[in-house]
Biopython code that builds the backbone (N, CA, C, O; Angstrom):
import numpy as np
from Bio.PDB.StructureBuilder import StructureBuilder

atoms = [
    (1, "MET", "N", (94.470, 87.422, 70.981)),
    (1, "MET", "CA", (94.381, 88.471, 71.970)),
    (1, "MET", "C", (92.951, 88.995, 72.006)),
    (1, "MET", "O", (92.304, 89.107, 70.965)),
    (2, "GLY", "N", (92.462, 89.313, 73.183)),
    (2, "GLY", "CA", (91.118, 89.851, 73.352)),
    (2, "GLY", "C", (91.064, 91.322, 72.994)),
    (2, "GLY", "O", (92.074, 91.929, 72.636)),
    (3, "ALA", "N", (89.865, 91.889, 73.098)),
    (3, "ALA", "CA", (89.675, 93.301, 72.786)),
    (3, "ALA", "C", (88.574, 93.884, 73.657)),
    (3, "ALA", "O", (87.631, 93.192, 74.041)),
    (4, "PHE", "N", (88.711, 95.162, 73.958)),
    (4, "PHE", "CA", (87.656, 95.916, 74.613)),
    (4, "PHE", "C", (86.841, 96.572, 73.501)),
    (4, "PHE", "O", (87.388, 97.324, 72.695)),
    (5, "VAL", "N", (85.563, 96.298, 73.452)),
    (5, "VAL", "CA", (84.701, 96.797, 72.385)),
    (5, "VAL", "C", (83.701, 97.783, 72.993)),
    (5, "VAL", "O", (82.892, 97.417, 73.845)),
    (6, "ILE", "N", (83.771, 99.033, 72.544)),
    (6, "ILE", "CA", (82.862, 100.071, 73.024)),
    (6, "ILE", "C", (81.680, 100.166, 72.069)),
    (6, "ILE", "O", (81.848, 100.196, 70.850)),
    (7, "SER", "N", (80.479, 100.214, 72.643)),
    (7, "SER", "CA", (79.275, 100.360, 71.825)),
    (7, "SER", "C", (78.263, 101.193, 72.589)),
    (7, "SER", "O", (78.445, 101.499, 73.767)),
    (8, "LYS", "N", (77.177, 101.559, 71.886)),
    (8, "LYS", "CA", (76.097, 102.312, 72.515)),
    (8, "LYS", "C", (74.985, 101.360, 72.876)),
    (8, "LYS", "O", (74.675, 100.434, 72.126)),
    (9, "ARG", "N", (74.387, 101.591, 74.026)),
    (9, "ARG", "CA", (73.247, 100.792, 74.465)),
    (9, "ARG", "C", (71.973, 101.375, 73.854)),
    (9, "ARG", "O", (71.994, 102.449, 73.252)),
    (10, "PHE", "N", (70.888, 100.666, 74.016)),
    (10, "PHE", "CA", (69.603, 101.112, 73.483)),
    (10, "PHE", "C", (69.147, 102.437, 74.093)),
    (10, "PHE", "O", (68.362, 103.158, 73.477)),
    (11, "ASP", "N", (69.622, 102.765, 75.280)),
    (11, "ASP", "CA", (69.236, 104.007, 75.956)),
    (11, "ASP", "C", (70.239, 105.143, 75.718)),
    (11, "ASP", "O", (70.246, 106.128, 76.456)),
    (12, "ASP", "N", (71.077, 105.007, 74.699)),
    (12, "ASP", "CA", (72.080, 106.006, 74.292)),
    (12, "ASP", "C", (73.227, 106.178, 75.277)),
    (12, "ASP", "O", (74.002, 107.127, 75.157)),
    (13, "ARG", "N", (73.349, 105.291, 76.233)),
    (13, "ARG", "CA", (74.514, 105.308, 77.096)),
    (13, "ARG", "C", (75.559, 104.368, 76.500)),
    (13, "ARG", "O", (75.249, 103.556, 75.628)),
    (14, "TYR", "N", (76.792, 104.485, 76.975)),
    (14, "TYR", "CA", (77.900, 103.695, 76.442)),
    (14, "TYR", "C", (78.202, 102.515, 77.349)),
    (14, "TYR", "O", (77.898, 102.533, 78.542)),
    (15, "LYS", "N", (78.806, 101.488, 76.764)),
    (15, "LYS", "CA", (79.269, 100.329, 77.521)),
    (15, "LYS", "C", (80.468, 99.747, 76.777)),
    (15, "LYS", "O", (80.705, 100.063, 75.611)),
    (16, "TYR", "N", (81.201, 98.913, 77.452)),
    (16, "TYR", "CA", (82.251, 98.160, 76.778)),
    (16, "TYR", "C", (82.122, 96.700, 77.167)),
    (16, "TYR", "O", (81.593, 96.353, 78.224)),
    (17, "GLU", "N", (82.613, 95.874, 76.293)),
    (17, "GLU", "CA", (82.671, 94.438, 76.547)),
    (17, "GLU", "C", (84.094, 93.993, 76.309)),
    (17, "GLU", "O", (84.790, 94.525, 75.443)),
    (18, "PHE", "N", (84.521, 93.015, 77.082)),
    (18, "PHE", "CA", (85.804, 92.386, 76.799)),
    (18, "PHE", "C", (85.487, 91.110, 76.053)),
    (18, "PHE", "O", (84.760, 90.253, 76.554)),
    (19, "THR", "N", (86.036, 90.982, 74.847)),
    (19, "THR", "CA", (85.784, 89.795, 74.039)),
    (19, "THR", "C", (87.041, 88.944, 73.967)),
    (19, "THR", "O", (88.158, 89.459, 73.983)),
    (20, "SER", "N", (86.844, 87.647, 73.887)),
    (20, "SER", "CA", (87.957, 86.703, 73.825)),
    (20, "SER", "C", (88.614, 86.734, 72.451)),
    (20, "SER", "O", (88.170, 87.436, 71.542)),
    (21, "ARG", "N", (89.665, 85.968, 72.329)),
    (21, "ARG", "CA", (90.356, 85.840, 71.045)),
    (21, "ARG", "C", (89.432, 85.262, 69.988)),
    (21, "ARG", "O", (89.621, 85.503, 68.795)),
    (22, "LYS", "N", (88.443, 84.509, 70.414)),
    (22, "LYS", "CA", (87.487, 83.893, 69.484)),
    (22, "LYS", "C", (86.262, 84.768, 69.241)),
    (22, "LYS", "O", (85.347, 84.373, 68.518)),
    (23, "GLY", "N", (86.242, 85.961, 69.846)),
    (23, "GLY", "CA", (85.148, 86.894, 69.617)),
    (23, "GLY", "C", (83.960, 86.745, 70.548)),
    (23, "GLY", "O", (82.928, 87.380, 70.333)),
    (24, "LYS", "N", (84.082, 85.918, 71.577)),
    (24, "LYS", "CA", (82.996, 85.718, 72.534)),
    (24, "LYS", "C", (83.093, 86.727, 73.664)),
    (24, "LYS", "O", (84.182, 86.994, 74.173)),
    (25, "THR", "N", (81.961, 87.287, 74.057)),
    (25, "THR", "CA", (81.946, 88.234, 75.161)),
    (25, "THR", "C", (82.270, 87.520, 76.465)),
    (25, "THR", "O", (81.678, 86.488, 76.785)),
    (26, "ILE", "N", (83.213, 88.077, 77.213)),
    (26, "ILE", "CA", (83.568, 87.527, 78.525)),
    (26, "ILE", "C", (82.862, 88.334, 79.618)),
    (26, "ILE", "O", (82.285, 87.756, 80.539)),
    (27, "PHE", "N", (82.906, 89.670, 79.521)),
    (27, "PHE", "CA", (82.152, 90.488, 80.467)),
    (27, "PHE", "C", (81.668, 91.761, 79.808)),
    (27, "PHE", "O", (82.183, 92.178, 78.771)),
    (28, "SER", "N", (80.662, 92.378, 80.428)),
    (28, "SER", "CA", (80.094, 93.651, 79.979)),
    (28, "SER", "C", (80.163, 94.649, 81.123)),
    (28, "SER", "O", (79.983, 94.294, 82.288)),
    (29, "SER", "N", (80.425, 95.890, 80.775)),
    (29, "SER", "CA", (80.600, 96.934, 81.786)),
    (29, "SER", "C", (79.277, 97.498, 82.273)),
    (29, "SER", "O", (78.200, 97.182, 81.767)),
    (30, "ILE", "N", (79.413, 98.347, 83.276)),
    (30, "ILE", "CA", (78.294, 99.160, 83.720)),
    (30, "ILE", "C", (78.031, 100.209, 82.629)),
    (30, "ILE", "O", (78.900, 100.437, 81.787)),
    (31, "PRO", "N", (76.863, 100.846, 82.624)),
    (31, "PRO", "CA", (76.607, 101.889, 81.611)),
    (31, "PRO", "C", (77.298, 103.210, 81.973)),
    (31, "PRO", "O", (77.500, 103.523, 83.147)),
    (32, "TYR", "N", (77.649, 103.968, 80.944)),
    (32, "TYR", "CA", (78.307, 105.267, 81.103)),
    (32, "TYR", "C", (77.538, 106.319, 80.321)),
    (32, "TYR", "O", (77.029, 106.047, 79.234)),
    (33, "GLU", "N", (77.454, 107.515, 80.876)),
    (33, "GLU", "CA", (76.795, 108.617, 80.176)),
    (33, "GLU", "C", (77.662, 109.142, 79.032)),
    (33, "GLU", "O", (77.151, 109.491, 77.967)),
    (34, "LEU", "N", (78.968, 109.194, 79.258)),
    (34, "LEU", "CA", (79.889, 109.769, 78.278)),
    (34, "LEU", "C", (80.925, 108.736, 77.842)),
    (34, "LEU", "O", (81.378, 107.909, 78.633)),
    (35, "LYS", "N", (81.284, 108.807, 76.571)),
    (35, "LYS", "CA", (82.223, 107.824, 76.032)),
    (35, "LYS", "C", (83.597, 107.923, 76.674)),
    (35, "LYS", "O", (84.242, 106.899, 76.903)),
    (36, "PHE", "N", (84.058, 109.132, 76.969)),
    (36, "PHE", "CA", (85.396, 109.258, 77.545)),
    (36, "PHE", "C", (85.488, 108.570, 78.908)),
    (36, "PHE", "O", (86.562, 108.098, 79.283)),
    (37, "GLU", "N", (84.377, 108.505, 79.658)),
    (37, "GLU", "CA", (84.374, 107.797, 80.938)),
    (37, "GLU", "C", (84.615, 106.306, 80.719)),
    (37, "GLU", "O", (85.325, 105.652, 81.482)),
    (38, "CYS", "N", (84.019, 105.805, 79.681)),
    (38, "CYS", "CA", (84.179, 104.401, 79.290)),
    (38, "CYS", "C", (85.650, 104.113, 78.963)),
    (38, "CYS", "O", (86.224, 103.134, 79.440)),
    (39, "ILE", "N", (86.235, 104.969, 78.157)),
    (39, "ILE", "CA", (87.627, 104.794, 77.747)),
    (39, "ILE", "C", (88.561, 104.915, 78.954)),
    (39, "ILE", "O", (89.514, 104.148, 79.082)),
    (40, "GLU", "N", (88.289, 105.870, 79.830)),
    (40, "GLU", "CA", (89.120, 106.038, 81.030)),
    (40, "GLU", "C", (89.097, 104.782, 81.900)),
    (40, "GLU", "O", (90.137, 104.355, 82.401)),
    (41, "ASP", "N", (87.912, 104.187, 82.082)),
    (41, "ASP", "CA", (87.822, 102.982, 82.895)),
    (41, "ASP", "C", (88.551, 101.807, 82.242)),
    (41, "ASP", "O", (89.184, 101.010, 82.934)),
    (42, "ILE", "N", (88.467, 101.697, 80.930)),
    (42, "ILE", "CA", (89.196, 100.635, 80.226)),
    (42, "ILE", "C", (90.693, 100.790, 80.473)),
    (42, "ILE", "O", (91.373, 99.823, 80.818)),
    (43, "GLU", "N", (91.203, 102.002, 80.297)),
    (43, "GLU", "CA", (92.626, 102.252, 80.508)),
    (43, "GLU", "C", (93.014, 101.976, 81.963)),
    (43, "GLU", "O", (94.087, 101.436, 82.234)),
    (44, "HIS", "N", (92.146, 102.346, 82.884)),
    (44, "HIS", "CA", (92.406, 102.098, 84.305)),
    (44, "HIS", "C", (92.477, 100.598, 84.586)),
    (44, "HIS", "O", (93.346, 100.140, 85.328)),
    (45, "ILE", "N", (91.571, 99.848, 83.997)),
    (45, "ILE", "CA", (91.588, 98.389, 84.164)),
    (45, "ILE", "C", (92.872, 97.807, 83.580)),
    (45, "ILE", "O", (93.527, 96.982, 84.218)),
    (46, "LYS", "N", (93.234, 98.231, 82.372)),
    (46, "LYS", "CA", (94.427, 97.700, 81.723)),
    (46, "LYS", "C", (95.683, 97.951, 82.556)),
    (46, "LYS", "O", (96.567, 97.096, 82.621)),
    (47, "GLN", "N", (95.763, 99.119, 83.191)),
    (47, "GLN", "CA", (96.939, 99.466, 83.982)),
    (47, "GLN", "C", (96.945, 98.806, 85.358)),
    (47, "GLN", "O", (98.003, 98.639, 85.964)),
    (48, "ASN", "N", (95.769, 98.432, 85.847)),
    (48, "ASN", "CA", (95.660, 97.908, 87.214)),
    (48, "ASN", "C", (95.035, 96.519, 87.254)),
    (48, "ASN", "O", (94.380, 96.161, 88.232)),
    (49, "LEU", "N", (95.230, 95.752, 86.218)),
    (49, "LEU", "CA", (94.614, 94.431, 86.105)),
    (49, "LEU", "C", (94.979, 93.526, 87.274)),
    (49, "LEU", "O", (94.159, 92.714, 87.703)),
    (50, "ALA", "N", (96.172, 93.650, 87.784)),
    (50, "ALA", "CA", (96.608, 92.808, 88.904)),
    (50, "ALA", "C", (95.799, 93.073, 90.176)),
    (50, "ALA", "O", (95.739, 92.223, 91.065)),
    (51, "ASN", "N", (95.178, 94.251, 90.261)),
    (51, "ASN", "CA", (94.395, 94.605, 91.441)),
    (51, "ASN", "C", (92.903, 94.327, 91.284)),
    (51, "ASN", "O", (92.134, 94.530, 92.223)),
    (52, "CYS", "N", (92.491, 93.870, 90.118)),
    (52, "CYS", "CA", (91.079, 93.567, 89.891)),
    (52, "CYS", "C", (90.674, 92.333, 90.702)),
    (52, "CYS", "O", (91.443, 91.381, 90.841)),
    (53, "VAL", "N", (89.472, 92.374, 91.222)),
    (53, "VAL", "CA", (88.926, 91.258, 91.987)),
    (53, "VAL", "C", (87.791, 90.648, 91.168)),
    (53, "VAL", "O", (86.908, 91.357, 90.684)),
    (54, "PHE", "N", (87.827, 89.336, 91.025)),
    (54, "PHE", "CA", (86.799, 88.598, 90.298)),
    (54, "PHE", "C", (86.016, 87.779, 91.321)),
    (54, "PHE", "O", (86.479, 86.738, 91.786)),
    (55, "GLU", "N", (84.836, 88.259, 91.660)),
    (55, "GLU", "CA", (83.995, 87.595, 92.654)),
    (55, "GLU", "C", (83.097, 86.587, 91.942)),
    (55, "GLU", "O", (82.188, 86.962, 91.202)),
    (56, "LYS", "N", (83.363, 85.313, 92.173)),
    (56, "LYS", "CA", (82.614, 84.243, 91.503)),
    (56, "LYS", "C", (81.294, 83.993, 92.215)),
    (56, "LYS", "O", (81.217, 84.022, 93.443)),
    (57, "SER", "N", (80.250, 83.743, 91.414)),
    (57, "SER", "CA", (78.918, 83.472, 91.955)),
    (57, "SER", "C", (78.221, 82.427, 91.101)),
    (57, "SER", "O", (78.679, 82.076, 90.014)),
    (58, "LYS", "N", (77.104, 81.943, 91.620)),
    (58, "LYS", "CA", (76.289, 80.977, 90.894)),
    (58, "LYS", "C", (74.855, 81.497, 90.881)),
    (58, "LYS", "O", (74.312, 81.868, 91.921)),
    (59, "SER", "N", (74.247, 81.521, 89.699)),
    (59, "SER", "CA", (72.878, 82.006, 89.574)),
    (59, "SER", "C", (71.892, 80.970, 90.092)),
    (59, "SER", "O", (72.258, 79.804, 90.239)),
    (60, "PRO", "N", (70.651, 81.360, 90.374)),
    (60, "PRO", "CA", (69.649, 80.396, 90.813)),
    (60, "PRO", "C", (69.422, 79.272, 89.795)),
    (60, "PRO", "O", (68.997, 78.174, 90.154)),
    (61, "GLY", "N", (69.713, 79.560, 88.525)),
    (61, "GLY", "CA", (69.558, 78.559, 87.473)),
    (61, "GLY", "C", (70.750, 77.625, 87.339)),
    (61, "GLY", "O", (70.762, 76.764, 86.459)),
    (62, "GLY", "N", (71.754, 77.782, 88.198)),
    (62, "GLY", "CA", (72.906, 76.899, 88.187)),
    (62, "GLY", "C", (74.046, 77.330, 87.288)),
    (62, "GLY", "O", (75.009, 76.583, 87.120)),
    (63, "LYS", "N", (73.962, 78.537, 86.697)),
    (63, "LYS", "CA", (75.038, 79.042, 85.836)),
    (63, "LYS", "C", (76.046, 79.813, 86.685)),
    (63, "LYS", "O", (75.708, 80.363, 87.733)),
    (64, "PHE", "N", (77.279, 79.840, 86.213)),
    (64, "PHE", "CA", (78.364, 80.516, 86.920)),
    (64, "PHE", "C", (78.660, 81.853, 86.247)),
    (64, "PHE", "O", (78.575, 81.975, 85.025)),
    (65, "PHE", "N", (79.011, 82.859, 87.062)),
    (65, "PHE", "CA", (79.382, 84.172, 86.541)),
    (65, "PHE", "C", (80.277, 84.857, 87.563)),
    (65, "PHE", "O", (80.418, 84.387, 88.692)),
    (66, "PHE", "N", (80.882, 85.976, 87.156)),
    (66, "PHE", "CA", (81.690, 86.748, 88.097)),
    (66, "PHE", "C", (81.366, 88.222, 87.975)),
    (66, "PHE", "O", (80.892, 88.698, 86.943)),
    (67, "LYS", "N", (81.635, 88.930, 89.059)),
    (67, "LYS", "CA", (81.552, 90.382, 89.084)),
    (67, "LYS", "C", (82.973, 90.885, 89.237)),
    (67, "LYS", "O", (83.734, 90.382, 90.063)),
    (68, "MET", "N", (83.328, 91.881, 88.437)),
    (68, "MET", "CA", (84.680, 92.420, 88.471)),
    (68, "MET", "C", (84.672, 93.778, 89.178)),
    (68, "MET", "O", (83.899, 94.673, 88.835)),
    (69, "THR", "N", (85.550, 93.904, 90.171)),
    (69, "THR", "CA", (85.689, 95.165, 90.885)),
    (69, "THR", "C", (87.160, 95.584, 90.891)),
    (69, "THR", "O", (88.070, 94.765, 90.764)),
    (70, "LEU", "N", (87.345, 96.874, 91.042)),
    (70, "LEU", "CA", (88.691, 97.436, 91.165)),
    (70, "LEU", "C", (88.618, 98.500, 92.245)),
    (70, "LEU", "O", (87.846, 99.452, 92.136)),
    (71, "ASN", "N", (89.421, 98.337, 93.288)),
    (71, "ASN", "CA", (89.397, 99.238, 94.444)),
    (71, "ASN", "C", (87.983, 99.354, 95.017)),
    (71, "ASN", "O", (87.513, 100.447, 95.331)),
    (72, "GLU", "N", (87.325, 98.216, 95.144)),
    (72, "GLU", "CA", (85.980, 98.082, 95.701)),
    (72, "GLU", "C", (84.901, 98.787, 94.881)),
    (72, "GLU", "O", (83.806, 99.030, 95.389)),
    (73, "ARG", "N", (85.190, 99.115, 93.634)),
    (73, "ARG", "CA", (84.218, 99.752, 92.727)),
    (73, "ARG", "C", (83.784, 98.726, 91.682)),
    (73, "ARG", "O", (84.613, 98.187, 90.949)),
    (74, "PHE", "N", (82.486, 98.464, 91.621)),
    (74, "PHE", "CA", (81.954, 97.513, 90.657)),
    (74, "PHE", "C", (82.110, 98.069, 89.247)),
    (74, "PHE", "O", (81.735, 99.210, 88.978)),
    (75, "LEU", "N", (82.677, 97.242, 88.330)),
    (75, "LEU", "CA", (82.911, 97.686, 86.964)),
    (75, "LEU", "C", (82.185, 96.858, 85.914)),
    (75, "LEU", "O", (81.751, 97.400, 84.897)),
    (76, "ALA", "N", (82.043, 95.552, 86.142)),
    (76, "ALA", "CA", (81.493, 94.712, 85.080)),
    (76, "ALA", "C", (80.961, 93.399, 85.637)),
    (76, "ALA", "O", (81.278, 92.995, 86.756)),
    (77, "ILE", "N", (80.144, 92.751, 84.817)),
    (77, "ILE", "CA", (79.625, 91.426, 85.152)),
    (77, "ILE", "C", (79.844, 90.520, 83.936)),
    (77, "ILE", "O", (79.706, 90.949, 82.791)),
    (78, "SER", "N", (80.182, 89.283, 84.207)),
    (78, "SER", "CA", (80.492, 88.355, 83.125)),
    (78, "SER", "C", (79.232, 87.766, 82.517)),
    (78, "SER", "O", (78.129, 87.918, 83.041)),
    (79, "ARG", "N", (79.429, 87.095, 81.404)),
    (79, "ARG", "CA", (78.344, 86.307, 80.838)),
    (79, "ARG", "C", (78.166, 85.081, 81.718)),
    (79, "ARG", "O", (78.965, 84.849, 82.626)),
    (80, "LYS", "N", (77.153, 84.312, 81.467)),
    (80, "LYS", "CA", (76.902, 83.105, 82.259)),
    (80, "LYS", "C", (77.670, 81.930, 81.646)),
    (80, "LYS", "O", (77.716, 81.774, 80.426)),
    (81, "TYR", "N", (78.261, 81.122, 82.493)),
    (81, "TYR", "CA", (79.039, 79.953, 82.077)),
    (81, "TYR", "C", (78.366, 78.687, 82.597)),
    (81, "TYR", "O", (77.731, 78.703, 83.651)),
    (82, "THR", "N", (78.506, 77.607, 81.863)),
    (82, "THR", "CA", (77.881, 76.344, 82.269)),
    (82, "THR", "C", (78.668, 75.616, 83.342)),
    (82, "THR", "O", (78.093, 74.861, 84.126)),
    (83, "THR", "N", (79.984, 75.833, 83.388)),
    (83, "THR", "CA", (80.803, 75.153, 84.396)),
    (83, "THR", "C", (81.758, 76.147, 85.056)),
    (83, "THR", "O", (82.055, 77.211, 84.513)),
    (84, "GLU", "N", (82.222, 75.766, 86.233)),
    (84, "GLU", "CA", (83.188, 76.592, 86.945)),
    (84, "GLU", "C", (84.525, 76.652, 86.201)),
    (84, "GLU", "O", (85.228, 77.660, 86.267)),
    (85, "LEU", "N", (84.873, 75.578, 85.497)),
    (85, "LEU", "CA", (86.110, 75.550, 84.722)),
    (85, "LEU", "C", (86.063, 76.585, 83.599)),
    (85, "LEU", "O", (87.045, 77.292, 83.371)),
    (86, "ARG", "N", (84.947, 76.681, 82.904)),
    (86, "ARG", "CA", (84.820, 77.676, 81.823)),
    (86, "ARG", "C", (84.857, 79.085, 82.388)),
    (86, "ARG", "O", (85.432, 79.987, 81.780)),
    (87, "LEU", "N", (84.250, 79.275, 83.539)),
    (87, "LEU", "CA", (84.306, 80.566, 84.209)),
    (87, "LEU", "C", (85.754, 80.946, 84.484)),
    (87, "LEU", "O", (86.164, 82.072, 84.202)),
    (88, "GLN", "N", (86.522, 80.025, 85.025)),
    (88, "GLN", "CA", (87.922, 80.289, 85.334)),
    (88, "GLN", "C", (88.724, 80.566, 84.064)),
    (88, "GLN", "O", (89.622, 81.408, 84.071)),
    (89, "LYS", "N", (88.410, 79.870, 82.981)),
    (89, "LYS", "CA", (89.100, 80.137, 81.714)),
    (89, "LYS", "C", (88.829, 81.556, 81.217)),
    (89, "LYS", "O", (89.716, 82.198, 80.653)),
    (90, "GLY", "N", (87.599, 82.048, 81.426)),
    (90, "GLY", "CA", (87.277, 83.424, 81.059)),
    (90, "GLY", "C", (88.097, 84.418, 81.869)),
    (90, "GLY", "O", (88.626, 85.384, 81.320)),
    (91, "ILE", "N", (88.202, 84.186, 83.160)),
    (91, "ILE", "CA", (89.011, 85.048, 84.026)),
    (91, "ILE", "C", (90.478, 84.987, 83.615)),
    (91, "ILE", "O", (91.153, 86.014, 83.551)),
    (92, "ASP", "N", (90.964, 83.787, 83.339)),
    (92, "ASP", "CA", (92.361, 83.622, 82.925)),
    (92, "ASP", "C", (92.661, 84.386, 81.644)),
    (92, "ASP", "O", (93.747, 84.946, 81.489)),
    (93, "GLU", "N", (91.698, 84.409, 80.723)),
    (93, "GLU", "CA", (91.906, 85.126, 79.458)),
    (93, "GLU", "C", (92.027, 86.632, 79.712)),
    (93, "GLU", "O", (92.852, 87.299, 79.088)),
    (94, "ILE", "N", (91.223, 87.160, 80.609)),
    (94, "ILE", "CA", (91.309, 88.581, 80.957)),
    (94, "ILE", "C", (92.668, 88.888, 81.558)),
    (94, "ILE", "O", (93.328, 89.847, 81.158)),
    (95, "VAL", "N", (93.085, 88.076, 82.516)),
    (95, "VAL", "CA", (94.352, 88.304, 83.204)),
    (95, "VAL", "C", (95.526, 88.209, 82.226)),
    (95, "VAL", "O", (96.474, 88.989, 82.311)),
    (96, "LYS", "N", (95.459, 87.263, 81.308)),
    (96, "LYS", "CA", (96.564, 87.037, 80.382)),
    (96, "LYS", "C", (96.638, 88.089, 79.271)),
    (96, "LYS", "O", (97.726, 88.551, 78.927)),
    (97, "TYR", "N", (95.493, 88.466, 78.712)),
    (97, "TYR", "CA", (95.490, 89.336, 77.532)),
    (97, "TYR", "C", (94.946, 90.740, 77.768)),
    (97, "TYR", "O", (95.108, 91.605, 76.907)),
    (98, "GLY", "N", (94.311, 90.989, 78.899)),
    (98, "GLY", "CA", (93.636, 92.268, 79.120)),
    (98, "GLY", "C", (94.521, 93.486, 79.016)),
    (98, "GLY", "O", (94.137, 94.471, 78.386)),
    (99, "ALA", "N", (95.691, 93.447, 79.615)),
    (99, "ALA", "CA", (96.568, 94.621, 79.643)),
    (99, "ALA", "C", (97.045, 95.043, 78.256)),
    (99, "ALA", "O", (97.307, 96.225, 78.029)),
    (100, "ASN", "N", (97.160, 94.106, 77.334)),
    (100, "ASN", "CA", (97.659, 94.423, 75.990)),
    (100, "ASN", "C", (96.566, 94.443, 74.935)),
    (100, "ASN", "O", (96.857, 94.552, 73.744)),
    (101, "SER", "N", (95.325, 94.341, 75.354)),
    (101, "SER", "CA", (94.213, 94.294, 74.403)),
    (101, "SER", "C", (93.942, 95.659, 73.793)),
    (101, "SER", "O", (94.117, 96.691, 74.441)),
    (102, "GLU", "N", (93.513, 95.649, 72.544)),
    (102, "GLU", "CA", (93.184, 96.896, 71.876)),
    (102, "GLU", "C", (91.773, 97.327, 72.238)),
    (102, "GLU", "O", (90.974, 96.538, 72.742)),
    (103, "ILE", "N", (91.483, 98.595, 71.971)),
    (103, "ILE", "CA", (90.159, 99.151, 72.206)),
    (103, "ILE", "C", (89.521, 99.403, 70.840)),
    (103, "ILE", "O", (90.075, 100.122, 70.008)),
    (104, "LEU", "N", (88.358, 98.807, 70.622)),
    (104, "LEU", "CA", (87.626, 98.990, 69.379)),
    (104, "LEU", "C", (86.384, 99.822, 69.669)),
    (104, "LEU", "O", (85.612, 99.496, 70.570)),
    (105, "ASP", "N", (86.189, 100.899, 68.905)),
    (105, "ASP", "CA", (85.070, 101.813, 69.134)),
    (105, "ASP", "C", (84.046, 101.643, 68.019)),
    (105, "ASP", "O", (84.314, 101.972, 66.864)),
    (106, "PHE", "N", (82.874, 101.129, 68.372)),
    (106, "PHE", "CA", (81.795, 100.938, 67.407)),
    (106, "PHE", "C", (80.622, 101.871, 67.694)),
    (106, "PHE", "O", (79.468, 101.514, 67.457)),
    (107, "THR", "N", (80.916, 103.061, 68.203)),
    (107, "THR", "CA", (79.857, 104.002, 68.545)),
    (107, "THR", "C", (79.548, 104.987, 67.433)),
    (107, "THR", "O", (78.539, 105.689, 67.500)),
    (108, "SER", "N", (80.370, 105.054, 66.437)),
    (108, "SER", "CA", (80.166, 105.991, 65.337)),
    (108, "SER", "C", (78.972, 105.561, 64.508)),
    (108, "SER", "O", (78.722, 104.370, 64.321)),
    (109, "SER", "N", (78.238, 106.547, 64.015)),
    (109, "SER", "CA", (77.079, 106.233, 63.171)),
    (109, "SER", "C", (77.487, 106.051, 61.707)),
    (109, "SER", "O", (76.651, 105.743, 60.858)),
    (110, "GLU", "N", (78.758, 106.241, 61.425)),
    (110, "GLU", "CA", (79.239, 106.068, 60.056)),
    (110, "GLU", "C", (79.257, 104.588, 59.687)),
    (110, "GLU", "O", (79.438, 103.722, 60.543)),
    (111, "ASN", "N", (79.068, 104.317, 58.411)),
    (111, "ASN", "CA", (79.113, 102.953, 57.913)),
    (111, "ASN", "C", (80.574, 102.571, 57.715)),
    (111, "ASN", "O", (81.206, 103.023, 56.760)),
    (112, "ILE", "N", (81.119, 101.744, 58.605)),
    (112, "ILE", "CA", (82.532, 101.384, 58.516)),
    (112, "ILE", "C", (82.800, 100.367, 57.433)),
    (112, "ILE", "O", (83.952, 100.140, 57.062)),
    (113, "PHE", "N", (81.744, 99.750, 56.919)),
    (113, "PHE", "CA", (81.890, 98.768, 55.852)),
    (113, "PHE", "C", (81.282, 99.309, 54.562)),
    (113, "PHE", "O", (80.505, 98.624, 53.896)),
    (114, "ALA", "N", (81.639, 100.527, 54.223)),
    (114, "ALA", "CA", (81.100, 101.169, 53.020)),
    (114, "ALA", "C", (81.491, 100.395, 51.774)),
    (114, "ALA", "O", (82.499, 99.688, 51.753)),
    (115, "ASP", "N", (80.676, 100.541, 50.734)),
    (115, "ASP", "CA", (80.925, 99.839, 49.464)),
    (115, "ASP", "C", (82.225, 100.260, 48.818)),
    (115, "ASP", "O", (82.573, 99.760, 47.749)),
]
sb = StructureBuilder()
sb.init_structure("model")
sb.init_model(0)
sb.init_chain("A")
sb.init_seg("    ")
for serial, (resi, resn, name, xyz) in enumerate(atoms, 1):
    if name == "N":
        sb.init_residue(resn, " ", resi, " ")
    sb.init_atom(name, np.array(xyz, "f"), 0.0, 1.0, " ", f" {name:<3s}", serial, name[0])
structure = sb.get_structure()
């Protein structure tokens, strides 16, 4: 099962990534000023996954990616894929596991792996 991973960006804003069962990033969100906004959007996506639109594109370098929107609001962009088949597998993983995925918060400054 995949997971939504919340982290802080270099500019102190928040973002989330959806990671696959193997731990690979499938997509990254837009930046958020506040963490609760990030969490709200994750919950909104999980509840409305059937309404998400995955707009497939190809970069000038020949790589494939998608932009994810919900109710015409841009939410995230995928990593780059080498083939259209791999791109589709990434989308399929979101559709299959996204609604039941856990949310992992790595924004705390505490050492979670203390001795």
